[in-house]
Every structure is written in C-alpha cells, then in structure tokens.
N, C-alpha and C positions, 0 to 999 in steps of 0.2 A: 437257702435252707437255714441260714443262720441270721438271726435278727441283729442288725446293727454292724455287720462285718462281712468280708468276703469268705466264700467257702470254695471247695473244690469244684462245685457245680457252676459257680459264677465266673470262673476264669475264662478269658478268651481262648479260642481253639487254635490260634496260630502257634507254630513251634517255638519261636523266640520268646514270647511272653510266658509260655509254659516252662521253658527252660530257665527263665529268670525267677519263676515263682517258687518260694519256699514251700508252699503247700504241696506242689507236685513231688518235690524231693522228700518231704516228710512222709507223704503217702508211699513213696517207693521204699523208704526205710521201714515203714510200718508193715508193708507187705512182705518184706524180706524176713522180718522177725515174727510175723503173725503166727507162723506154725507153732512156735513155742507156747503162745497163749492158747491157741485152739487145741493143741494136744493136752495141755494142762487141764483145761476145762473139761475136755471129753473124758480123759482118764479119771479125773477126780469125781465127776458126776456118775460115770458108769460104776466105778468101784463103790463110791459112797452110797448111791441109791440102791444098788444091788445088795450090799451088806445090810443096809438099814431095813430094806424090805424083808430080807430073810430073817432078821432078828425081831420083827414085829411080833411074832408068835410068843416070844418070851418077854415082851414089853420093852426090852432095851432098845428096840428099833424105833420106837415112837419118838423119844427125845433125839435120837440120831437123825431121823427124818426132819424134825424141827430145826436142828442145827444145820442140816444140809440146805434147807429152804433159806435160812438166814445167809448162809455162805454164798449161795448162787445169786442172791440179791446184791450182796456186796460185790461179787464178780461183775454183775451187770452195771453197778455204779462205776466200777473201774473201766468197763468197756465204754461207757458214755464219755468219760474223761479222755480215753484214748481216741475216740472218734472226734472229739473237739480238737485235740492236739494234732492229729494226723490229717483230718479232712476239713477242719474249720467249721464243723456243723455244731450247733447248740441243740442238744436233745433235752427238753424239759423233763423233769422227774414226773412219772405218770402215777405214782403210788397214791393210794387212798390214805388220808391222815390216820395215824395210829391213835388209839385212845390214850388219854393222859393217865398218869398214875404209874404204879410199879407192878401191875399185874401182867406177868409175861404171857399167861395163857390167853388173855383178852387180845393182846397184841398179835400173838401167833395166829389166833382165829381170824383177825382182820387181814393179816398177810396172806393166809391160805385162801381166803375168799376173794382176794384181789386178782382180777384177770391179768394185771401187769406182772405179777409174780410168775405166772405160768408162761407168759410171753417171754420173759427173761430166760426161762429154762429152754424154750424152743430155740431162742437165739444162740444160747451157749452150745447146744448140741449141733446146730448148723454151722457154728463157728469153725469146727474141725474140718469138714470137707471144704468149706470156703477158704480156710487158710492153706489147705493143700493146693488148691488151684492157684492161689496168690503166690505161694512159695515156688511152685513149679514154674509159673510164668516168670517170676522174678529171676530165678536161676537161669532159665533158658534165654531170656531177653538180654539181661545184663552181661552174662558171660559171652554171648555172641557179640554184643556191642563192644565189650572190652577187648576181645580178641581182634576184631576187625580194626578198631581204632589204633591199637598199639602193636599191630602185627609187624611193622618195620622194626620196632624196638626189640620185640621178641625174637625176630629173625637175626638181628644183629648179635644178640647174646647167645643164640643157639649154636653158632659156629658152622654147622653143616646143613642148614636148611630146616624147614618146619613143614610138617604135613597138617593141614587144617581140614577137619572133618566135621561137617554139620549134618549129621544124619544122612540125608539123601545127596548131599553135595560135599565133595572133598577135592582138595587140590594141594599141590606141592609148591612151596615157595623156597627158592634157593638163596636169595639175598635180600637185603632191605630195599633195594631199588625195585625189585619185582613185587615187593609187598605194598608199595605205595598205592596202587589202584584200590587196595582194600580199605583205605582210609575214607574216601568219599562214600563207599558202601557202608562203612561204620557210622558215618554221620547220618545217613538215611535210616540206618537201624536205630540210632539214638532217637531220632524223631518218632519212629514207630513205637519205640519202647515208651516214650513219654505219653503217646496217645493210649497205649495199652495200660499203662499205670493209671492214667486218669480215668479210663473207662472202668477198670476194676474198682477203683476208689469210689466212683459214683455209684456203682452197683452195691458195694459194701455200705456206703453211706445211706442209700435208700433202704436197704434191709435193716440197718440199725435204727433208722428213723421209724420204720413201721413197727418193729418188734420191741424196741427199747423206749420208744416215745409214747406219748398219750394217744389214745384212740381219737377218732373223729368227734365223737360225742364229748370226750374229755376236753379236746381242744376248743370245741364250741362253748362248753361251759366255762372254760378259762377265759375265753374272749368275752363272754357275757358278764362274768364277774369283773373283769378289768373295765369293761364299759360301764358297769354299774358304779364301780369306784370312781371312775372319771366323772360320771354324771353327779354323784354325790358331792364330789369336790367342786364341780362347776356350780352346783346348786348353792353350796355354802358360799362360794365366791360371789354368786349372784345376789344372795341375801345381804352379804357385806356391802356389795356395790350399791344396792338399793337403799340400805341404811345410811351409807355415806351420802348418797344423793338426797335423801330426806333431810339429813342434817344440814347439807349445803343450802337447800331451798329454805329451810327454817331460818338459817343464819342470814341469808340474803333478804328474806322478808323482814326479819327483826332489825337488821342493821341498815337496810335501805328504804324500801317503800314504807314500812311502818313508821320509821323516824320522820320521813318526809310528810306523811299524812298527819302525824302528830303535830308537826310544825305548822302545817296548813290549818289544822283545827285551832291552834293557839293564835295564829295570825287573824283568823276570822273572828275569834272571840275578842281579841283586842280591837279589831276594826269595829265590831258592834258597840263596844264601850265608847269609842271615839266618834261614832257616827254623827251624833248631835253636836258635840262640842268642838270637834276637830275634823271636819269633813275631808280636808286634804290628807291628814295623817291616816284617816280610815281608808281613803282611796289608795294610798301607797301600800298599806297592809293588805288590801284586797288584791292589788297587783302582785305583791309578793306571794300571797296564797295561791293565786292563779298560776304563777310560774312554778311554785312547788308542786301544784297538782299535776302540771304537765310533766315535770320531772318524775313524779311518782308513777304516772301512767307509762312513761317510757321505760322505767325500771321494771314495772310489772310486765310490759310487753317483752322485754328482754328475758325476764324470768320465765314467761310462758314459752318463749322460743327455745329456751334451754331445756324445758321439760319435754315438749314435743312440738316442733314448729308447724304452724298451719300449712305452710307451703309444701311441706313434705307429704302430708296426708292428701293435699289437694292436687299437687302436680308431680310428685315423685322425686326421686333422688337427683335427677339431672338438674331440675330447676332449683332444688334446695341447695345442692352443692355449688351451683353457679352463683347463687346468692351469697354463700359463704366466701367464695372466691372474689366476688365483687367488693365485699367489705374488708377483705384482707389488706394489710399495708404492703404486702409483698406481691408482685405479679404472679398470678397462678394460672396455669394452663389446665383445663378440665377436659377429660375424655370419658364419657359414660356410654357404654355399649351394653345395654340390657334389652333383649328382645321383648321381655315382658316384666312387669313389676314383681319383685320378690315379695315374700311375706312382710307384713308390717314390722315385725320384730327385727328382721334382717335390715330393712330400710333404716330403722331407727338407730341400730348399732352402727351401721355403715356411716350414717350422717354424723353421729357424735364422734366417731373415730376421725373423720376428716376435720371436724370442727376443732377437736383437741389438738390434732397435729398442726393445723394452721396457726392455732394460738401459740403453740410451742415454737414454731418456726419464727413467728413475729417477735417472740420474747428472747429466744436464746440462740437461734441458728446463725444470725447475721447473714442470711441468704439473700440473693438477688433474684432468684427464680424458684418457684415450686411447681410441681405437676401432680395432678390427681388423676388416677386411672381407676375406673370401676368397670368390671367386665364379668360376664357369666362364663364359667369354665365347668362344663359338665353340670353337676348338681351343686356347684358352689358359686357364690358371689365373691370375687376377689377385689379387694380395695388396696391400692398402692398409693402412698403419698411420698413423694421424693422431693428433696431440696438440695441445693448446691452450697449449703452452709458449712460451718466449721466441724460438724460431726460431733462424736463423743456422747451421743444420747444413750442412756441406759434406762431400762425398765426397773427402777428401784421400788421396793415395797412401799406402798403408801403414796407413790407418785402418780402423775397423770397417765403415763404409759402403762403402769401396772393396773390402773383402773380400767384402761381400755382393754387390756388382756382379760380382766375379770368380766367385763361386759361381753366380750366375744365368747368366753367360756360358758356363759349362761345358756347358749344354744349349741354348745359343743364345738365352737369355733376356735381358731388358733390365730394368735397375733405374734409376729416376729419383728425384731428391730435389728437392722444392719446399719451401723453407724460408726465406721472407723474414724479415728481422729484425723481431721482434715477434710472429712466428707467424702462422697455425698452420704446423706442419710436416707434410708428406705424403710418405711414402716409398711408392712404388708399384713393384711388380715384376710384369712380364708374363712368364710361364713357359709355354713350349709344351708341350703334352701329347704331341706327336709330333715327332720330329727324325730 
C-alpha cells in the first residue's frame, strides 16, 4: 500500500518478525492513543457543525461552516500523516487544485464541490467508533498480556498471594512459583495480541486509504498523467538521441568516406594528367585511388551497419548479435531465446545496446569473457550483457551508456547498470514489445 517501502500490510505473518517490526509496535501505540484523536474530532465536529448550522439563520453560521470545512480538511491532513507514521502507508492527497489568487470565496467554492472534502468528514466521524474499538482491544489485550507475563513478579511483591480475574476465568496464585505457568500463557497471549494489533491496523489502513485517498478515477488519472509525463520525457530524450546520431553520421561521412572519396578524385585527376607522359606514375596513382575506393566502401558499409544492419532485418537478432560477437576482440557467449521476432524498433534498440556494450567492454573493461542474453519475459524483451572486467561503469550524461538509456526510453523501456568496482558488470535493458 505504500510506494517504495514496507507497510503494515507487507510484513510477514510469523510471530517473531512481527515482534521485531517497529511498524507493529507503532501501530499498537497508535491504537492505544487513538481514542484521544477520535474523541477530539467527534466532539469538535458535532459541536461546531451543530452551532454553525443553528446560526445560519442570522448569517453568522455561514463563515463558521466555511471555517469548519477548512478545519476538518486540516484534520484529515493530520490523519494522513498519522497513518504514514503508524502503518507505513502513503496516502496521496486527493484534493482538486485550488484556484490561484487571493479570492477566498473561489477557493471555498472549489473545496465545497470537492468529493474528497466530504469523504474526509465521513472518515472523521467514523474515527470515533473505530478508536473506541481499538482502545478497548488495546486495553484488554495488553493488560491481560502484561499480567500473565509478570505474574510471578506481581505475586512476589504482593506478599499474601494474588487473585487473577479475566471476566469468565479467575484463579488464585499464592506464590511466585505457582505463577510461573502463567508466563507461557502470557507469551501465547503476546503473539495473539500482535496478530490482533496487525489485523486492526490493516482494517484502519484500508479505511483510511478508501476515505482519505484518491478515488479510483483520480488514481487512474494520476497514473495517466504520470505516464504522459514519462512519455514526454522519453520523446524528448529520443529526439536528442536521434539528433546526436544524425551529427555522428554527418561527422563520420565528413571525416571519413568524404575525405577518402575526395582523395580518390584527386588521384584520378593526377593520373589523367600523367597518363601520356608518365604511364607508370599514372598506374601507381590509379592503384592508390583503387585502394582508397575500397577503404571508402568499407567505411560506408560500416556506417550503414551502424544505422541499421542488413543482417538484422534479414535474419533477426540472433544472427546479428552473433555477428557482433564474432567481430569482438573478447570471447563472447551468446544466448538468444525469442519464440518470435519482436517489433523492428525493439530489435534495433536491442542490437545497438549489445553493440555499444561490447565496444565498451573491448575499450575499458579489461575483461576475458562476456556473455549476452536476450530473452522474452511476458510482454518484455530482456537484454543482459555481462563481463568479468574491472567494473566501475557509470551512465554519465552524454556518455555511451546514457545514450543507450535514451534509446530504450524512446519506447518506454528501462536500462540499468550494475557495475561495482572490481566487477562484474551487468547492463540490463527491459524493452516493452507493446506500447
């Protein structure tokens, strides 16, 4: 019930883990003092609302009702904080946004029209009977547990024996030795008390979550807004990644193939000038131009492979990654288990993640072995690249790993890097097959 942490609901049900959990004991303290809060809210609301309603006829009651509405919303905010401290649950604020500006009437109008305001009121009224149950249970359980556990001590200080009376059960203990059998019963009672505390706490937490938290439609809207924000962020990162890739291709063309083709053209021009007067020199220039042409073709082939390799579209990830592994300077074990081919975008991103990781391993890892695993897990394609190198890899902004994370984010995927100093390094990408 709480995002990112344990709550009273998530604890194991075994007695010892519950006894060691601070949440259970915080819940027990909260239940013991909850009557004070419940009685305060109940008396305050009954007196305040009754008086305000009676004075509406002379207009004084209207501002009093408005003040009461503000006060019970403040009380509800306090109750959300208490629920977080006692039960470990995080209850999101369900209120509609108030209008900006200093117009109190406009704000009060929005508050009065907000269903969450009236759910707060219902919760605060229910708080009193609920706190009565919690307080009565706390007094009964913990007093019985304390008496049974410490009965030998109580008997020793009493002098003439002690009569123990638990409603329908009563007995007389004359000395501490005769009180010892009560201690194991007290331990059993302690375990039962912990179960009762947790059961009441879960019930209270569920009630608070339903009445103090957002409704199902509000929660769905929040989730949709969060997803929209993530998609906007991933789209922006995708645009940045595409722009970076465009600049890289442009740089590679300008600094590589373009320069070689320019040199080829100059060599051919010089060969034409020497063709009649110096045939041998012309032949050497033609050979040089031929070699430059082959190098330019190789660079263009590598550049095309970097954009989208033909083997990936023709034969799929298994063959494409095997090709990468075969060209890697480090031994690479490849395991691809895909019952069917994923979408082309997923294949492309998975390929380039593996390619970049193998490049980084060759440059920086000082590894002797790398493994690549690609598998389908439910609706996701999982890519894991592991090496036994020195570790210490970090996804720095502007770096290669950060670029891979940006690629994965374009389809709402996730890339994680686990690389402690000393190794091993594990780069994992979870890529959705539907989005």
